[in-house]
VOFI-424621 format. One record per residue: residue number from 0; residue in three letters; x negated, y negated, z negated of N, C-alpha, C, O in turn. Coordinates in Angstrom, 1 decimal. Layout:
<node NUM ALA <X Y Z> <X Y Z> <X Y Z> <X Y Z>>
...
// end
This chain:
<node 0 MET <-113.3 -114.7 -130.3> <-114.6 -114.3 -129.6> <-114.5 -113.2 -128.6> <-114.9 -113.3 -127.5>>
<node 1 LYS <-113.8 -112.2 -129.0> <-113.6 -111.1 -128.3> <-112.8 -111.3 -127.0> <-113.2 -110.8 -125.9>>
<node 2 LYS <-111.8 -112.2 -127.0> <-111.1 -112.6 -125.8> <-111.9 -113.4 -124.9> <-111.8 -113.3 -123.6>>
<node 3 LEU <-112.8 -114.2 -125.4> <-113.7 -115.1 -124.6> <-114.7 -114.1 -123.8> <-114.8 -114.2 -122.6>>
<node 4 VAL <-115.2 -113.2 -124.6> <-116.1 -112.2 -123.9> <-115.6 -111.5 -122.7> <-116.1 -111.3 -121.7>>
<node 5 PHE <-114.2 -111.0 -123.1> <-113.5 -110.2 -122.0> <-113.3 -111.1 -120.8> <-113.7 -110.6 -119.7>>
<node 6 LEU <-112.7 -112.3 -120.9> <-112.4 -113.2 -119.9> <-113.6 -113.5 -119.1> <-113.5 -113.4 -117.8>>
<node 7 SER <-114.8 -113.8 -119.7> <-116.0 -114.1 -118.9> <-116.5 -112.9 -118.1> <-117.1 -113.0 -117.0>>
<node 8 PHE <-116.3 -111.6 -118.7> <-116.6 -110.5 -118.1> <-115.8 -110.2 -116.8> <-116.4 -109.9 -115.7>>
<node 9 PHE <-114.5 -110.4 -116.8> <-113.7 -110.4 -115.6> <-113.9 -111.5 -114.7> <-113.8 -111.3 -113.4>>
<node 10 PHE <-114.2 -112.7 -115.1> <-114.4 -113.8 -114.4> <-115.7 -113.6 -113.6> <-115.7 -114.0 -112.4>>
<node 11 MET <-116.8 -113.2 -114.1> <-117.9 -112.9 -113.4> <-117.8 -111.8 -112.4> <-118.3 -112.0 -111.3>>
<node 12 ALA <-117.2 -110.6 -112.8> <-117.0 -109.6 -111.9> <-116.1 -110.0 -110.7> <-116.4 -109.7 -109.6>>
<node 13 GLY <-115.1 -110.8 -111.1> <-114.1 -111.2 -110.0> <-114.8 -112.1 -109.0> <-114.6 -111.9 -107.8>>
<node 14 LEU <-115.7 -113.1 -109.4> <-116.3 -113.9 -108.5> <-117.1 -113.1 -107.5> <-116.9 -113.2 -106.3>>
<node 15 ALA <-118.0 -112.2 -108.0> <-118.7 -111.4 -107.1> <-117.9 -110.5 -106.2> <-118.2 -110.3 -105.0>>
<node 16 TYR <-116.9 -109.9 -106.8> <-116.0 -109.0 -106.1> <-115.3 -109.8 -105.0> <-115.3 -109.3 -103.8>>
<node 17 ALA <-114.8 -110.9 -105.2> <-114.2 -111.7 -104.2> <-115.0 -112.0 -103.1> <-114.5 -112.0 -101.9>>
<node 18 ASP <-116.3 -112.3 -103.3> <-117.3 -112.6 -102.2> <-117.5 -111.4 -101.4> <-117.4 -111.5 -100.2>>
<node 19 ILE <-117.8 -110.3 -102.0> <-118.1 -109.0 -101.2> <-117.0 -108.4 -100.5> <-117.1 -107.9 -99.4>>
<node 20 MET <-115.8 -108.4 -101.2> <-114.6 -107.7 -100.5> <-113.8 -108.7 -99.6> <-112.6 -108.5 -99.7>>
<node 21 LYS <-114.2 -109.7 -98.9> <-113.4 -110.5 -98.1> <-112.8 -109.7 -97.0> <-111.7 -110.0 -96.5>>
<node 22 SER <-113.4 -108.6 -96.6> <-112.8 -107.9 -95.4> <-111.5 -107.3 -95.7> <-110.7 -107.0 -94.8>>
<node 23 SER <-111.3 -107.0 -97.0> <-110.0 -106.4 -97.4> <-108.8 -107.3 -97.3> <-107.7 -106.8 -97.2>>
<node 24 LYS <-109.1 -108.6 -97.2> <-108.0 -109.7 -97.1> <-107.1 -109.7 -98.3> <-105.9 -110.2 -98.3>>
<node 25 GLU <-107.6 -109.2 -99.5> <-106.7 -109.3 -100.7> <-107.7 -109.6 -101.8> <-108.7 -108.9 -102.1>>
<node 26 GLU <-107.2 -110.8 -102.5> <-108.0 -111.1 -103.7> <-108.0 -110.1 -104.8> <-107.0 -109.4 -104.9>>
<node 27 PRO <-109.0 -110.0 -105.6> <-108.9 -109.1 -106.7> <-107.8 -109.4 -107.7> <-107.5 -110.5 -108.0>>
<node 28 VAL <-107.2 -108.4 -108.2> <-106.0 -108.5 -109.1> <-106.3 -107.6 -110.3> <-107.2 -106.8 -110.2>>
<node 29 ALA <-105.6 -107.8 -111.4> <-105.8 -107.0 -112.7> <-104.6 -106.4 -113.2> <-103.5 -106.9 -113.1>>
<node 30 VAL <-104.9 -105.2 -113.9> <-103.8 -104.5 -114.6> <-104.3 -104.2 -116.0> <-105.5 -103.9 -116.2>>
<node 31 LYS <-103.4 -104.3 -117.0> <-103.8 -104.1 -118.5> <-102.7 -103.2 -118.9> <-101.5 -103.4 -118.7>>
<node 32 TYR <-103.1 -102.1 -119.7> <-102.2 -101.3 -120.4> <-102.7 -101.0 -121.8> <-103.8 -100.6 -122.0>>
<node 33 SER <-101.8 -101.2 -122.8> <-102.1 -100.9 -124.2> <-101.2 -99.9 -124.9> <-100.0 -99.9 -124.8>>
<node 34 PHE <-101.9 -99.2 -125.7> <-101.1 -98.2 -126.6> <-101.4 -98.5 -128.0> <-102.6 -98.8 -128.2>>
<node 35 SER <-100.5 -98.4 -128.9> <-100.7 -98.6 -130.3> <-100.3 -97.3 -131.1> <-99.3 -96.7 -130.8>>
<node 36 GLY <-101.1 -97.0 -132.1> <-100.8 -96.0 -133.1> <-100.7 -94.6 -132.5> <-99.9 -93.8 -133.1>>
<node 37 LEU <-101.4 -94.3 -131.4> <-101.3 -92.9 -130.8> <-101.8 -91.9 -131.7> <-102.9 -92.0 -132.2>>
<node 38 THR <-101.0 -90.9 -131.9> <-101.4 -89.7 -132.7> <-101.5 -88.4 -131.9> <-102.0 -87.3 -132.4>>
<node 39 ALA <-100.9 -88.5 -130.7> <-100.9 -87.3 -129.7> <-101.4 -87.8 -128.4> <-101.7 -89.0 -128.2>>
<node 40 SER <-101.6 -86.9 -127.5> <-102.1 -87.1 -126.1> <-101.0 -87.9 -125.4> <-99.8 -87.7 -125.7>>
<node 41 THR <-101.4 -88.7 -124.5> <-100.5 -89.5 -123.7> <-101.0 -89.6 -122.3> <-102.2 -89.4 -122.0>>
<node 42 HIS <-100.1 -89.9 -121.3> <-100.5 -90.0 -119.9> <-99.7 -91.1 -119.3> <-98.6 -91.4 -119.7>>
<node 43 THR <-100.3 -91.8 -118.4> <-99.7 -93.0 -117.8> <-100.0 -93.1 -116.4> <-101.1 -92.5 -116.0>>
<node 44 ILE <-99.2 -93.8 -115.5> <-99.6 -94.3 -114.2> <-100.2 -95.6 -114.3> <-99.4 -96.5 -114.5>>
<node 45 LEU <-101.4 -95.8 -114.3> <-102.1 -97.0 -114.5> <-102.0 -97.9 -113.2> <-101.8 -99.1 -113.4>>
<node 46 ILE <-102.1 -97.4 -112.1> <-101.8 -98.3 -110.9> <-101.0 -97.3 -110.0> <-101.3 -96.2 -109.6>>
<node 47 ASP <-99.9 -97.9 -109.6> <-99.0 -97.2 -108.7> <-99.2 -97.8 -107.3> <-98.7 -98.9 -107.0>>
<node 48 LEU <-100.0 -97.1 -106.4> <-100.3 -97.5 -105.1> <-99.2 -98.0 -104.3> <-99.2 -99.1 -103.7>>
<node 49 SER <-98.2 -97.3 -104.3> <-97.0 -97.6 -103.4> <-96.1 -98.7 -103.9> <-95.3 -99.3 -103.2>>
<node 50 ASN <-96.2 -99.1 -105.2> <-95.3 -100.2 -105.8> <-96.0 -101.5 -105.6> <-96.8 -101.9 -106.5>>
<node 51 THR <-95.7 -102.2 -104.6> <-96.3 -103.5 -104.4> <-95.3 -104.7 -104.9> <-95.6 -105.8 -104.8>>
<node 52 SER <-94.2 -104.3 -105.4> <-93.4 -105.2 -106.0> <-93.6 -105.4 -107.6> <-93.5 -106.5 -108.2>>
<node 53 GLY <-93.8 -104.2 -108.1> <-94.1 -104.2 -109.6> <-95.5 -104.4 -110.0> <-95.8 -104.8 -111.2>>
<node 54 PHE <-96.4 -104.2 -109.1> <-97.9 -104.3 -109.3> <-98.4 -105.5 -108.5> <-97.8 -105.8 -107.5>>
<node 55 PRO <-99.6 -106.1 -108.9> <-99.9 -107.3 -108.2> <-100.6 -107.1 -106.8> <-100.9 -108.1 -106.1>>
<node 56 HIS <-100.9 -105.9 -106.4> <-101.6 -105.7 -105.1> <-100.6 -105.7 -104.0> <-99.4 -105.5 -104.2>>
<node 57 LYS <-101.1 -105.9 -102.7> <-100.3 -106.1 -101.5> <-100.2 -104.9 -100.6> <-99.2 -104.7 -99.9>>
<node 58 ASN <-101.3 -104.1 -100.6> <-101.4 -102.9 -99.6> <-101.2 -101.7 -100.2> <-101.2 -101.6 -101.4>>
<node 59 THR <-100.9 -100.6 -99.4> <-100.6 -99.3 -99.9> <-101.5 -98.1 -99.3> <-101.2 -96.9 -99.4>>
<node 60 GLY <-102.7 -98.6 -98.8> <-103.6 -97.6 -98.2> <-104.6 -96.9 -99.2> <-104.7 -95.7 -99.2>>
<node 61 ALA <-105.2 -97.8 -100.1> <-106.1 -97.3 -101.0> <-106.4 -98.4 -102.1> <-106.3 -99.6 -101.9>>
<node 62 ILE <-106.8 -97.9 -103.3> <-107.3 -98.8 -104.3> <-108.8 -98.9 -104.4> <-109.5 -97.8 -104.3>>
<node 63 ASN <-109.4 -100.0 -104.6> <-110.7 -100.3 -104.8> <-110.9 -100.8 -106.2> <-110.4 -101.9 -106.5>>
<node 64 ILE <-111.7 -100.2 -107.1> <-111.9 -100.7 -108.4> <-113.2 -101.4 -108.6> <-114.3 -100.8 -108.4>>
<node 65 ALA <-113.1 -102.7 -109.1> <-114.3 -103.4 -109.3> <-114.8 -103.5 -110.7> <-116.0 -103.7 -110.9>>
<node 66 ALA <-113.9 -103.3 -111.6> <-114.4 -103.3 -113.0> <-113.3 -102.6 -113.9> <-112.1 -102.6 -113.5>>
<node 67 ILE <-113.9 -102.0 -115.1> <-113.1 -101.3 -116.0> <-113.5 -101.8 -117.4> <-114.7 -101.8 -117.7>>
<node 68 ASN <-112.6 -102.1 -118.3> <-112.8 -102.4 -119.6> <-111.9 -101.6 -120.5> <-110.7 -101.7 -120.4>>
<node 69 VAL <-112.6 -100.7 -121.3> <-111.7 -99.9 -122.3> <-112.1 -100.2 -123.7> <-113.3 -100.2 -124.1>>
<node 70 SER <-111.1 -100.4 -124.5> <-111.4 -100.6 -125.9> <-110.6 -99.6 -126.7> <-109.3 -99.4 -126.6>>
<node 71 ILE <-111.4 -98.9 -127.5> <-110.6 -97.8 -128.3> <-110.8 -98.1 -129.9> <-111.9 -98.1 -130.4>>
<node 72 ASP <-109.7 -98.4 -130.5> <-109.9 -98.8 -132.0> <-109.3 -97.7 -132.8> <-108.1 -97.5 -132.7>>
<node 73 LYS <-110.0 -97.0 -133.6> <-109.8 -95.8 -134.4> <-109.4 -96.4 -135.8> <-110.2 -97.2 -136.4>>
<node 74 LEU <-108.1 -96.1 -136.3> <-107.7 -96.7 -137.5> <-108.3 -96.0 -138.7> <-108.3 -96.5 -139.8>>
<node 75 ALA <-108.8 -94.7 -138.4> <-109.5 -94.0 -139.4> <-110.4 -92.9 -138.6> <-110.5 -92.9 -137.4>>
<node 76 ALA <-110.9 -92.0 -139.3> <-111.8 -90.9 -138.6> <-110.9 -90.3 -137.5> <-109.8 -90.0 -137.8>>
<node 77 SER <-111.5 -90.2 -136.3> <-110.8 -89.5 -135.2> <-111.6 -89.3 -134.1> <-112.7 -89.9 -134.0>>
<node 78 SER <-111.1 -88.5 -133.1> <-111.9 -88.1 -131.9> <-110.9 -88.0 -130.8> <-109.8 -87.7 -131.0>>
<node 79 GLY <-111.5 -88.2 -129.5> <-110.7 -88.0 -128.4> <-111.4 -88.3 -127.1> <-112.6 -88.5 -127.1>>
<node 80 THR <-110.7 -88.2 -126.0> <-111.2 -88.6 -124.7> <-110.2 -89.4 -123.8> <-109.0 -89.0 -123.7>>
<node 81 LEU <-110.6 -90.3 -123.2> <-109.8 -91.1 -122.3> <-110.4 -90.9 -120.8> <-111.5 -91.2 -120.6>>
<node 82 LYS <-109.6 -90.5 -119.9> <-110.0 -90.2 -118.5> <-109.2 -91.0 -117.5> <-108.0 -91.2 -117.7>>
<node 83 ILE <-109.7 -91.5 -116.5> <-109.0 -92.2 -115.4> <-109.4 -91.5 -114.1> <-110.6 -91.2 -113.9>>
<node 84 GLY <-108.3 -91.2 -113.3> <-108.6 -90.5 -112.1> <-107.6 -90.8 -111.0> <-106.7 -91.6 -111.3>>
<node 85 VAL <-107.8 -90.3 -109.8> <-106.9 -90.6 -108.7> <-106.2 -89.4 -108.3> <-106.7 -88.3 -108.3>>
<node 86 ALA <-104.9 -89.4 -108.1> <-104.0 -88.4 -107.6> <-104.3 -88.1 -106.1> <-104.0 -89.0 -105.3>>
<node 87 ASN <-104.9 -86.9 -105.8> <-105.1 -86.7 -104.5> <-104.1 -85.6 -103.8> <-104.2 -85.4 -102.6>>
<node 88 ASP <-103.2 -85.0 -104.6> <-102.2 -84.2 -104.1> <-101.1 -84.2 -105.2> <-101.3 -83.8 -106.3>>
<node 89 VAL <-99.9 -84.6 -104.8> <-98.7 -84.6 -105.7> <-97.6 -83.8 -105.1> <-97.2 -84.1 -103.9>>
<node 90 ASN <-97.0 -82.8 -105.8> <-95.9 -82.1 -105.3> <-94.8 -81.8 -106.4> <-95.0 -82.3 -107.5>>
<node 91 ILE <-93.9 -81.0 -106.2> <-92.9 -80.7 -107.1> <-93.3 -79.9 -108.3> <-92.7 -79.9 -109.4>>
<node 92 SER <-94.5 -79.1 -108.0> <-94.9 -78.2 -109.2> <-96.2 -78.7 -109.9> <-96.4 -78.3 -111.0>>
<node 93 SER <-97.0 -79.5 -109.2> <-98.2 -80.0 -109.9> <-98.8 -81.2 -109.2> <-98.4 -81.7 -108.2>>
<node 94 THR <-99.8 -81.7 -109.9> <-100.6 -82.8 -109.2> <-102.1 -82.5 -109.4> <-102.5 -82.1 -110.5>>
<node 95 ASN <-102.9 -82.7 -108.3> <-104.3 -82.5 -108.4> <-105.0 -83.9 -108.7> <-104.7 -84.9 -108.0>>
<node 96 ILE <-105.7 -84.0 -109.7> <-106.4 -85.2 -110.1> <-107.8 -85.1 -109.9> <-108.4 -84.1 -110.3>>
<node 97 SER <-108.5 -86.1 -109.4> <-110.0 -86.2 -109.4> <-110.4 -87.3 -110.3> <-110.2 -88.5 -110.1>>
<node 98 TYR <-111.0 -86.9 -111.5> <-111.3 -87.9 -112.5> <-112.6 -88.6 -112.1> <-113.5 -87.9 -111.7>>
<node 99 PHE <-112.7 -89.9 -112.3> <-114.0 -90.6 -112.0> <-114.4 -91.4 -113.3> <-115.6 -91.9 -113.2>>
<node 100 PHE <-113.8 -91.5 -114.3> <-114.1 -92.3 -115.4> <-113.8 -91.5 -116.7> <-112.7 -90.8 -116.7>>
<node 101 GLU <-114.7 -91.5 -117.7> <-114.3 -90.8 -118.9> <-115.1 -91.6 -120.1> <-116.3 -92.0 -120.1>>
<node 102 ALA <-114.2 -91.8 -121.2> <-114.8 -92.4 -122.4> <-114.5 -91.4 -123.5> <-113.3 -91.1 -123.7>>
<node 103 THR <-115.5 -90.9 -124.1> <-115.3 -89.9 -125.3> <-115.8 -90.5 -126.5> <-116.8 -91.2 -126.6>>
<node 104 TYR <-115.0 -90.3 -127.6> <-115.5 -90.9 -128.9> <-115.2 -89.9 -130.0> <-114.3 -89.0 -129.9>>
<node 105 ASP <-116.0 -90.0 -131.0> <-116.0 -89.2 -132.1> <-116.6 -89.9 -133.3> <-117.8 -90.0 -133.4>>
<node 106 ARG <-115.8 -90.4 -134.2> <-116.4 -91.2 -135.3> <-115.8 -90.7 -136.6> <-114.7 -90.1 -136.6>>
<node 107 ALA <-116.6 -90.8 -137.6> <-116.2 -90.3 -139.0> <-115.4 -91.4 -139.7> <-114.9 -91.1 -140.8>>
<node 108 ALA <-115.4 -92.5 -139.2> <-114.7 -93.7 -139.9> <-114.0 -94.5 -138.9> <-114.1 -94.3 -137.7>>
<node 109 ALA <-113.2 -95.5 -139.4> <-112.6 -96.4 -138.6> <-113.5 -97.3 -137.8> <-114.7 -97.6 -138.3>>
<node 110 GLY <-113.1 -97.8 -136.7> <-114.0 -98.7 -136.0> <-113.5 -98.8 -134.5> <-112.5 -98.2 -134.1>>
<node 111 THR <-114.2 -99.7 -133.8> <-113.8 -100.0 -132.4> <-115.0 -99.7 -131.4> <-116.1 -100.0 -131.7>>
<node 112 GLU <-114.7 -99.0 -130.4> <-115.8 -98.7 -129.3> <-115.3 -99.4 -128.1> <-114.1 -99.3 -127.9>>
<node 113 ILE <-116.1 -99.9 -127.3> <-115.9 -100.6 -126.1> <-116.7 -100.1 -125.0> <-117.9 -99.9 -125.1>>
<node 114 TRP <-116.1 -99.9 -123.8> <-116.9 -99.6 -122.6> <-116.6 -100.7 -121.6> <-115.4 -101.1 -121.4>>
<node 115 ARG <-117.5 -101.2 -120.9> <-117.3 -102.2 -119.8> <-118.2 -101.8 -118.6> <-119.4 -101.6 -118.8>>
<node 116 TYR <-117.6 -101.8 -117.5> <-118.2 -101.4 -116.2> <-117.9 -102.4 -115.1> <-116.7 -102.6 -114.8>>
<node 117 ALA <-118.8 -102.9 -114.5> <-118.5 -104.0 -113.3> <-119.6 -103.8 -112.3> <-120.7 -103.5 -112.7>>
<node 118 ASN <-119.3 -104.0 -111.1> <-120.2 -103.9 -110.1> <-120.3 -105.3 -109.3> <-119.3 -105.8 -108.7>>
<node 119 ALA <-121.4 -106.0 -109.5> <-121.5 -107.3 -108.9> <-121.6 -107.2 -107.3> <-121.6 -108.2 -106.6>>
<node 120 GLU <-121.8 -106.0 -106.9> <-122.0 -105.8 -105.4> <-120.7 -105.5 -104.6> <-120.7 -105.4 -103.4>>
<node 121 GLY <-119.7 -105.4 -105.4> <-118.4 -105.1 -104.7> <-117.5 -104.2 -105.7> <-117.1 -104.7 -106.7>>
<node 122 TYR <-117.2 -103.0 -105.3> <-116.5 -102.1 -106.1> <-117.1 -101.0 -106.7> <-118.1 -100.5 -106.2>>
<node 123 LEU <-116.7 -100.5 -107.8> <-117.2 -99.4 -108.5> <-116.8 -98.1 -107.8> <-117.6 -97.2 -107.5>>
<node 124 TYR <-115.5 -98.0 -107.5> <-114.9 -96.8 -106.9> <-114.0 -97.1 -105.8> <-113.1 -98.0 -106.0>>
<node 125 ARG <-114.2 -96.5 -104.6> <-113.3 -96.6 -103.6> <-112.3 -95.3 -103.5> <-112.8 -94.2 -103.3>>
<node 126 LEU <-111.1 -95.4 -103.7> <-110.2 -94.3 -104.1> <-109.3 -93.9 -102.9> <-108.1 -93.7 -103.2>>
<node 127 ARG <-109.7 -93.9 -101.7> <-108.9 -93.5 -100.6> <-108.7 -92.0 -100.7> <-109.6 -91.2 -100.8>>
<node 128 THR <-107.4 -91.6 -100.6> <-107.1 -90.1 -100.3> <-106.6 -89.9 -99.0> <-106.1 -90.8 -98.4>>
<node 129 THR <-106.8 -88.7 -98.4> <-106.4 -88.4 -97.1> <-105.2 -87.4 -97.0> <-104.9 -86.9 -98.1>>
<node 130 SER <-104.6 -87.2 -95.8> <-103.5 -86.4 -95.7> <-103.8 -85.0 -96.0> <-102.9 -84.2 -96.3>>
<node 131 SER <-105.1 -84.6 -96.0> <-105.5 -83.3 -96.4> <-105.9 -83.1 -97.9> <-106.5 -82.1 -98.3>>
<node 132 ASN <-105.4 -84.2 -98.6> <-105.6 -84.2 -100.1> <-107.1 -84.2 -100.5> <-107.4 -83.6 -101.6>>
<node 133 THR <-107.8 -84.9 -99.8> <-109.3 -85.1 -100.2> <-109.6 -86.6 -100.6> <-108.8 -87.5 -100.3>>
<node 134 THR <-110.7 -86.8 -101.3> <-111.1 -88.1 -101.6> <-112.5 -88.4 -100.9> <-113.5 -88.1 -101.6>>
<node 135 PRO <-112.6 -88.8 -99.7> <-113.9 -88.8 -99.0> <-114.9 -89.7 -99.6> <-116.0 -89.7 -99.2>>
<node 136 TYR <-114.5 -90.6 -100.4> <-115.5 -91.6 -101.1> <-115.8 -91.2 -102.5> <-116.4 -91.9 -103.2>>
<node 137 LEU <-115.3 -90.0 -102.9> <-115.5 -89.7 -104.4> <-115.8 -88.1 -104.4> <-115.0 -87.3 -104.0>>
<node 138 LEU <-116.9 -87.8 -105.0> <-117.3 -86.3 -105.1> <-117.4 -86.1 -106.7> <-118.2 -86.7 -107.3>>
<node 139 THR <-116.5 -85.2 -107.2> <-116.5 -85.0 -108.6> <-116.2 -83.6 -108.8> <-115.5 -83.0 -108.1>>
<node 140 ASN <-116.8 -82.9 -109.9> <-116.3 -81.7 -110.3> <-115.4 -81.7 -111.5> <-115.0 -80.7 -112.1>>
<node 141 ASP <-115.1 -82.8 -111.8> <-114.1 -83.1 -113.0> <-112.8 -83.3 -112.4> <-112.3 -84.4 -112.2>>
<node 142 THR <-112.1 -82.2 -112.0> <-110.7 -82.1 -111.4> <-109.7 -81.3 -112.3> <-110.1 -80.5 -113.1>>
<node 143 LEU <-108.5 -81.6 -112.1> <-107.4 -81.0 -112.9> <-106.1 -80.9 -112.0> <-105.7 -81.8 -111.3>>
<node 144 SER <-105.5 -79.7 -112.0> <-104.3 -79.4 -111.5> <-103.4 -79.3 -112.6> <-103.5 -78.4 -113.5>>
<node 145 THR <-102.3 -80.2 -112.7> <-101.4 -80.3 -114.0> <-100.0 -80.6 -113.6> <-99.7 -81.2 -112.6>>
<node 146 THR <-99.2 -80.1 -114.4> <-97.7 -80.4 -114.2> <-97.3 -81.7 -114.9> <-96.2 -82.2 -114.7>>
<node 147 ILE <-98.2 -82.3 -115.7> <-97.9 -83.6 -116.3> <-97.5 -84.7 -115.5> <-96.7 -85.5 -115.8>>
<node 148 PHE <-98.2 -84.7 -114.3> <-97.9 -85.8 -113.2> <-97.3 -85.2 -112.0> <-97.4 -85.8 -111.0>>
<node 149 GLN <-96.6 -84.1 -112.1> <-95.9 -83.6 -110.9> <-94.7 -84.5 -110.5> <-94.2 -85.3 -111.3>>
<node 150 LEU <-94.4 -84.3 -109.3> <-93.5 -85.3 -108.6> <-92.1 -85.5 -109.3> <-91.5 -86.6 -109.1>>
<node 151 ASP <-91.6 -84.6 -110.1> <-90.4 -84.7 -110.7> <-90.4 -85.1 -112.2> <-89.4 -85.1 -112.9>>
<node 152 VAL <-91.6 -85.6 -112.6> <-91.8 -86.1 -114.1> <-92.3 -87.6 -113.9> <-93.2 -88.0 -113.3>>
<node 153 ASN <-91.4 -88.3 -114.7> <-91.7 -89.8 -114.8> <-92.8 -90.0 -116.0> <-92.6 -89.5 -117.1>>
<node 154 ASN <-93.7 -90.8 -115.6> <-94.7 -91.2 -116.7> <-94.7 -92.7 -116.9> <-94.2 -93.4 -116.0>>
<node 155 SER <-95.1 -93.2 -118.1> <-95.1 -94.6 -118.4> <-96.0 -95.3 -117.4> <-96.9 -94.7 -116.9>>
<node 156 SER <-95.8 -96.7 -117.2> <-96.6 -97.5 -116.4> <-96.7 -98.9 -117.1> <-95.9 -99.2 -117.9>>
<node 157 PRO <-97.7 -99.7 -116.6> <-97.8 -101.1 -117.2> <-96.6 -102.0 -116.8> <-96.4 -103.0 -117.5>>
<node 158 THR <-95.7 -101.5 -115.9> <-94.5 -102.3 -115.5> <-93.4 -102.1 -116.5> <-92.5 -102.9 -116.5>>
<node 159 GLY <-93.5 -101.2 -117.5> <-92.5 -100.9 -118.5> <-91.4 -99.8 -118.0> <-90.6 -99.3 -118.8>>
<node 160 THR <-91.5 -99.5 -116.7> <-90.6 -98.5 -116.1> <-91.3 -97.3 -115.8> <-92.3 -97.3 -115.1>>
<node 161 PRO <-90.8 -96.1 -116.4> <-91.4 -94.8 -116.1> <-91.2 -94.5 -114.6> <-90.2 -94.7 -114.0>>
<node 162 VAL <-92.3 -93.9 -114.0> <-92.3 -93.6 -112.6> <-93.1 -92.3 -112.3> <-93.9 -91.9 -113.1>>
<node 163 PRO <-92.8 -91.6 -111.2> <-93.4 -90.4 -110.9> <-94.8 -90.8 -110.2> <-94.9 -91.8 -109.6>>
<node 164 ALA <-95.7 -89.9 -110.2> <-97.1 -90.1 -109.6> <-96.8 -89.9 -108.1> <-95.9 -89.3 -107.6>>
<node 165 GLY <-97.7 -90.5 -107.4> <-97.9 -90.4 -105.8> <-99.3 -90.2 -105.5> <-100.1 -90.5 -106.3>>
<node 166 ARG <-99.6 -89.8 -104.3> <-100.9 -89.6 -103.8> <-101.6 -91.1 -103.8> <-101.0 -92.1 -103.4>>
<node 167 GLY <-102.8 -91.2 -104.2> <-103.6 -92.4 -104.4> <-103.2 -93.3 -105.6> <-103.8 -94.4 -105.7>>
<node 168 ASP <-102.4 -92.9 -106.5> <-102.1 -93.6 -107.7> <-103.3 -93.4 -108.7> <-104.0 -92.4 -108.6>>
<node 169 VAL <-103.6 -94.4 -109.5> <-104.6 -94.2 -110.5> <-103.9 -93.9 -111.8> <-103.1 -94.5 -112.3>>
<node 170 LEU <-104.4 -92.7 -112.3> <-103.8 -92.1 -113.4> <-104.7 -92.1 -114.7> <-105.9 -91.9 -114.6>>
<node 171 LEU <-104.2 -92.3 -115.9> <-104.8 -92.3 -117.2> <-104.3 -91.1 -118.1> <-103.1 -91.0 -118.3>>
<node 172 SER <-105.3 -90.4 -118.6> <-104.9 -89.3 -119.5> <-105.8 -89.6 -120.8> <-107.0 -89.9 -120.8>>
<node 173 PHE <-105.1 -89.6 -121.9> <-105.8 -89.8 -123.2> <-105.4 -88.6 -124.0> <-104.2 -88.2 -124.2>>
<node 174 THR <-106.4 -87.9 -124.6> <-106.4 -86.8 -125.4> <-106.8 -87.2 -126.9> <-108.0 -87.5 -127.1>>
<node 175 ASN <-106.0 -87.2 -127.8> <-106.3 -87.5 -129.2> <-106.5 -86.3 -130.0> <-105.5 -85.6 -130.2>>
<node 176 ASN <-107.7 -85.9 -130.4> <-108.0 -84.8 -131.2> <-107.7 -85.0 -132.7> <-108.0 -84.1 -133.5>>
<node 177 GLY <-107.2 -86.2 -133.0> <-106.8 -86.4 -134.3> <-108.0 -86.6 -135.4> <-109.1 -86.7 -135.0>>
<node 178 PRO <-107.7 -86.7 -136.6> <-106.3 -86.7 -137.1> <-105.6 -87.9 -137.3> <-104.4 -87.9 -137.8>>
<node 179 SER <-106.1 -89.1 -137.0> <-105.6 -90.4 -137.2> <-105.2 -91.1 -136.0> <-105.6 -90.7 -134.9>>
<node 180 ALA <-104.3 -92.1 -136.2> <-103.8 -93.0 -135.0> <-104.9 -93.8 -134.4> <-105.9 -94.2 -135.0>>
<node 181 THR <-104.7 -94.0 -133.1> <-105.7 -94.8 -132.4> <-104.9 -95.8 -131.4> <-103.9 -95.5 -130.8>>
<node 182 ASP <-105.6 -97.1 -131.4> <-105.1 -98.0 -130.5> <-106.1 -98.1 -129.3> <-107.3 -98.0 -129.4>>
<node 183 ILE <-105.4 -98.3 -128.1> <-106.3 -98.2 -126.8> <-105.8 -99.4 -126.0> <-104.6 -99.7 -125.9>>
<node 184 SER <-106.8 -100.1 -125.3> <-106.5 -101.0 -124.3> <-107.3 -100.8 -123.1> <-108.5 -100.6 -123.3>>
<node 185 VAL <-106.8 -100.7 -122.0> <-107.5 -100.5 -120.7> <-107.1 -101.6 -119.7> <-105.9 -101.8 -119.4>>
<node 186 GLU <-108.2 -102.3 -119.2> <-108.1 -103.3 -118.2> <-108.9 -102.9 -116.9> <-110.0 -102.4 -117.0>>
<node 187 VAL <-108.2 -103.0 -115.8> <-108.8 -102.7 -114.5> <-108.8 -104.0 -113.6> <-107.7 -104.6 -113.5>>
<node 188 LEU <-109.8 -104.3 -113.0> <-109.8 -105.3 -111.9> <-109.9 -104.4 -110.6> <-110.7 -103.5 -110.5>>
<node 189 TYR <-109.1 -104.8 -109.7> <-109.1 -104.0 -108.4> <-108.5 -104.8 -107.3> <-107.9 -105.8 -107.5>>
<node 190 ASN <-108.6 -104.2 -106.1> <-107.7 -104.7 -104.9> <-107.3 -103.5 -104.1> <-107.6 -102.3 -104.4>>
<node 191 SER <-106.6 -103.7 -103.1> <-106.0 -102.7 -102.3> <-106.3 -102.7 -100.9> <-106.6 -103.9 -100.4>>
<node 192 GLU <-106.4 -101.6 -100.1> <-106.6 -101.7 -98.7> <-105.4 -101.3 -97.9> <-104.5 -100.6 -98.4>>
<node 193 PRO <-105.3 -101.7 -96.7> <-104.1 -101.2 -95.8> <-104.3 -99.7 -95.6> <-103.4 -99.2 -94.9>>
// end
């Protein structure tokens, strides 16, 4: 039943998204990344904007997100935070991230929490970054300058090949405050702009 609900969620979001986003000349595509048995913090490149051979999108100008589905399954009592953001400045010593999505959980027992967001009018987030390292369509005070995603550090990605972050990439940071293992699944429906 869980898979059926998820498929219908993306199917409905995809239909509306495809109708509204015709000007982008790209059909909506999806990316999914899962982690099992996490006991520590982890970070990943969820969507690599410049990688059009390993990811299903065609353009390298910007990512538009139409829907996000997050499932966090706690194997016992645990707490933590999952954040998704866009890299707006990447260099050899640090990366500046503008976060636009956060899922925080804190439970005293095992269980699953699910977050689903979709916009029937088009996209939830337009993640264009500029050469001056700004995000003109995103205003947030939840930003971070970190060495975790700096240019000379490879992070995991849904392709199975670790890659360095680049400007415009969609990044995922998960902080597990413990004490037990956690399973996470993140699905994103999106398209790209030239």
